[in-house]
N, C-alpha and C positions, 0 to 999 in steps of 0.2 A: 089502367095499365096493369097487367098481371103481376108485375114485380112486387107490388105492395099488397096484393090480394084484395084489391077493392074493385077491380074490373078486369074485364078480361081483354210420244217423246221424240223430242228432237235429239239426235246424238250430237256430241261435243264437237265433232269435226265438220259439222254442217251448220250453216247459218239459217236460222229461222227467218220468216218475214219480219218479225219484230227486231231481230238483230240487224238486219239490213236497214230497216227504218232508222234505228238508233245510230248506225254508222253515218247514214245520210244526214241526220240532224247534227251530229258532231261536226261535220265538215262545214256546216253553215256558220259556226262561230268558233273563236279560239277557246282553248281549255283554260280553266281558272283554278289555280292551286294556291291555297293560303297556308302560311305557317303561323300557327297560333301559339301565343305564350301567355303565362299568367303574370308576368312582370318583366320590366326591362332587364336585359342582361342574361336571359335564359338561353339565347342562341338563335333567335328566329332569323335575323338578318344574315348571320354566318351560315346557316342551313340553307337559306335561299340562294345566297351566292355560291355555295358549294354545288348546289344542283345546277345553277347556271353554267358553272364551269364544266360540269360533267356533260351537259347537253352541248356545250360548245366543242368538247372534245369528240363528239359524235357528228361534227360538221354541221350542226344547226346554227342558224344565225341568231345569236343571243346579244342583246344590248341591255345596258343599264338605263332605265328611264330616270330613276332617282333612287339614291341609297344615302341614308343618314349614318355616318360612321360614328358619330358622337365622340370622336377622338380615340376610338379604339384601334389599336395598331393592327390586331388580327384582321378585323373587318376591312380596314384600309388596304391591307396587303391583298386581300381577295379582290377587291374592286379594281385593282390595277391590272387584273388578268382578263378583264372583259371590256368590250367597246362601250363607250358612253355616248348617249345623245346629249349634246350641250343643253344646259338649262336656259330657261327664258328669263330675261330681266324685265321687272315690272316696277315702274315708278308709282308708289302709292303715297300720297301726301308728302311729297318731297323726299321720301326715303326709297332707296333702291333695294328690291327684294328679288330673289331668284326662285323660280318655281319650275317644276317639270314642264317640258314643252311637248304636250300631247300631239300637236299638229306636226312637229318635227318627227316624232316617232311614227306617225301615220305616213308621212312622206317617205321615211326610210323603209317602212313595211317589213320589220324583222319577223322571223318566226316566233321568237320569244322575247318578251320584255320583262325586266325585273323592276318592280315598283314597290318601294318600302313604304311603311306607315299608311296603310289603307284609310285610316280614320282622319287623316290630315285635312284641314280646312285650307283651301287655296286663297291666295291674296285676291282682293277685289281687282277685277280687270282680267282675271284668268277666264278661260273658255267656260269652265264649270266651277260651281261653288265648292265642291268636294272632290277629293282625289278618287274616291270610288267611282264617281261619274266618269272621270277620265278612263278608269279601267274598263268600265262597261262599254265605252266607245271603242276601245281597242279590241275587246272581245268580239264586238259586232263586226269588226274588220278582219276577223279570223287570225288575230294575233294571240298567241298563248301568253298568259300573264301569270307570273309568280309574285305574290305579295305577302305582307306580314301584318299582324294585328295583335295587340294584347287584349286579354279577356275583358278588362274594364271598359274598353271602348265599344263593346257590343251593346247595342241600345237597351235591350231588355234587361240587361244585367247591370247597367250603369248605376241605377238607383240603389241597388244592393251593395255595390262596391263603395259608392259614396257614403252610405250609412255606416259601412264597415270601417272605412279608412278615415272618414272625415274630410276627404279630398274631393273637390268638385271635379267631375268628369265632363269637360266642355265638348270634346270632340268624340262623336259617336257614329257608328255605322248601323243602319237598320239591319235587323236580323234577316230580312229577305235577301240581302246582298250576299250574306254568307251562305244562305240556303241555295244560292245560284252556283256556289263553288263546286267544281267537279271533284275536288279532293282537299281535305283539310288535314294537315299534319301538325301534331302538337310538338312543340320544342320544349322538352321537359328537363327539369333539373330539380333535385330535392332542395327545400328551403335551406337546409344546412349548407349545401354546396353553393347556393346562390349567395348566401351571406359571406361565405369564405371568399368568393370572387369579389364581392363588394369591398371587403376589408383589404384585399390585395390591390384595390384601385383599378380593377379591370372593367368596371362599369361606369363609375363616376370619378372625377378628380378627388383626391384624398381629402380635400377640405369639405366636401359634400357628404362624405361617408357617414360620420356619426349622426348627422342630422337626418339622413335618409333611413338609417337603421332604427332610429327612434320614432319614425313616422310611418311612411308607406311600407317600408321593409321590415316592420316588426314581424316576428316569427308567426304570431297568430294570424296576421293579415295574410302572409304568404301561404300558410296552410290552407286557409279558406279560399283564397284566389285560385290556388292550384286545383282544389276540388271543383270549383266552377268550371275551370278549363277542361278538366277530365270529363265532367258531365256533358259539356258542349260537344266534346269529341265523340262521346258515346251516342249522342243525338245524331251527329253526322254520320257515323258508322251505321246506325240503325236506318237512317234514311237511304243511304247507299244500298243497304241490304233490301229494303223495300223495293227499290227500283229493280234490283236483280230478280227478286222473287216474282215481281209483276211481269218482267220480261220472260222469265223461265216458266212462269206459271207453277210455281212450287207451292207447297202447303203453307197454311196459316201458322204452323208451329215454328216456322223460321223466324226467329226474333232474337235481338240482343238485349235491348233495354226492357225493363218491366213497365207495363202500361196497365193502370187500374181503371176500370170502368164502374161507375155507380149508376144503377138503373133506377130511375125515380118516377113517381107519379105525382099528380097534383094533390097530395095529401099532407097531413101535418107530420108524418113520420119521415118525410124525405130528408129533412135537415139532419136527422140522426144518422141516416145512411151516408150522407155526404161527409159528415164529420168523421165517421169511421173510415170511409175510403181515404179521406185526407191524411189520417194518422198512418194508415197502411202505406200510402204513397210516400210519406215523409220517411218512414222506416226503411223503405226499399229504394229510396232515391228515384222513384218512378214518376211517370207522367200521370196526371190525374184527368180522367174524362167523366163528365156527367151527361148521361144519355136520357132523353125523354121522348117517348112516342106520343104525338099529339092525339087527343081523344075529344069527342064531343062534350064530355063532362068538364073539360078544361074551361069551357066558356062560363060555367057557373060562377057567379061573383066571388063566393068565398073560396072556391078551388083556384080560380084564376089568381087571386091575391096570394094564396099559399104557394102557388107555383112560382110566381114572380119573385117572392121572398126567398124561396129555396135557390133559385137560379142566381139571384144576387149574392146570396151567401156563398154559392159555389164559385162565383167570379172573384169574390174577395179572397178566397183560398187559392186563387190562381188556376182553377180548373179550366179545362177546354169544354165549353158548353156545346152540346150536339143535339139539335132538334131533328127528329126523324118523323116520317110520315108513312102510314100504311095501316091496313085494317088488321094485319096479322102481326101483333107486337113481338111475339117471340121470333118469328122468321125475320122481321126487319131488323131487330136488334142483333140477332145472330149474324146476319149479313154484314152489318157494320163492323162487328167484332172480328169477324174473319178477315175482312178487307184491310182493316187497320191493325191487325195482329195484336189485339189486346190480349194480355196474358192472364189477367184476373178480373173477374166481374163480381159485383156485390148486388145482391137483390134482397128485397124484404119479404117477409111472410107474416101475414096477420092471422088472427084466429078465424078460420073459415069452416063452414059447415055445409053439408049436402052437396048440391051440384056445383056451387062456387069453389068448394074445395077440390072436387074432381077436375074442374076446368083449370084451376091454378097448377095442379101437379102435371096435367097434360101439357100445359104451356112450358113448364120447366123442362119436361122430358123432351119437347120438340127443340127447345133452345140447346139443350145438351147434345142432342143428336146433330144439330146443324153447326155447333161450334165446339167440337169435342176437345180441342186443344186448350180451352180456357179452364182455369181453376175457379170453380163457382163457389162463392160464399153466400149461403142463405141465412139471413138474419131474422130472428124472430122479433116481431115488433108488438109493443103494447099500445093501444089506443091512447092518445093524449087527452 
């Protein structure tokens, strides 16, 4: 692979066919809007209810599937302004529990359903094991859903939160569920304001305040959790932009989040490139990609072993591993970089001479020509 030097308009007032297709697809399912917070008490449920009330004022049929008020008077007051679908009672091992009745919501068939705490695990005997499965069923039946979740319940982030706070995160939602959301809105509040709310007794009863402030609600925890939530929102915004760019066929320079791509070969210098890319990605809070275009030389035993080790190293660093195929390495890589709107690419340069040096620079020129929006880092490598 050449990166290491070892081998070589549609107007706005008219709908395009893609727009008509999108509109048709949207009619086949309900719209899914998630209110994301970084901790209890930041206002997710309040924001969800407020939107439900606004939509009700526009004569939409809005119902509450389930809302947990946690004894908060402001939240309880808002719930009184909307229709409720009665909860279902389930007898589990001699104890009576209440759960959201998804079948009753389907029978009512409202335009909008408000469903709190997306990560909730349903009592045994419910139609589904998880509340997000109830939500997916409602969306399939063309019901719009407004829901809430805290960042610690996102499956890919739960281990980080658990290591940070020391608190076990039992209830989780797979990342793909959030990726299906049509809109994710962050309910944000500074850690200082959240602590003030806590001390006023607005979140938990006063007897729980000091214990909470010395555990989950420690200022350092709140700052870190808030950063995770903001990063998740950035990812959602960038994905929305990707959809828009794809539909409108806009240029690859349209991007929000930084994305770093490290282009490697099956050689001993690949790890150094990956490590450099990981440091850059961490500094920029960027997504890290490691790209490799397959080559016949990869089958050689020593090169195969080096490549497998490099890819495992990349996985350990949390990189997205991308295996590409094609005879023209520069063109294949540039196509991926354009399509996925990579913002910075890192390639290696070994000490080359003669024709190999010429071919290397020719490949670099081709890549830059076909992916002009990318900031290209060429790293000089010494043989190991």
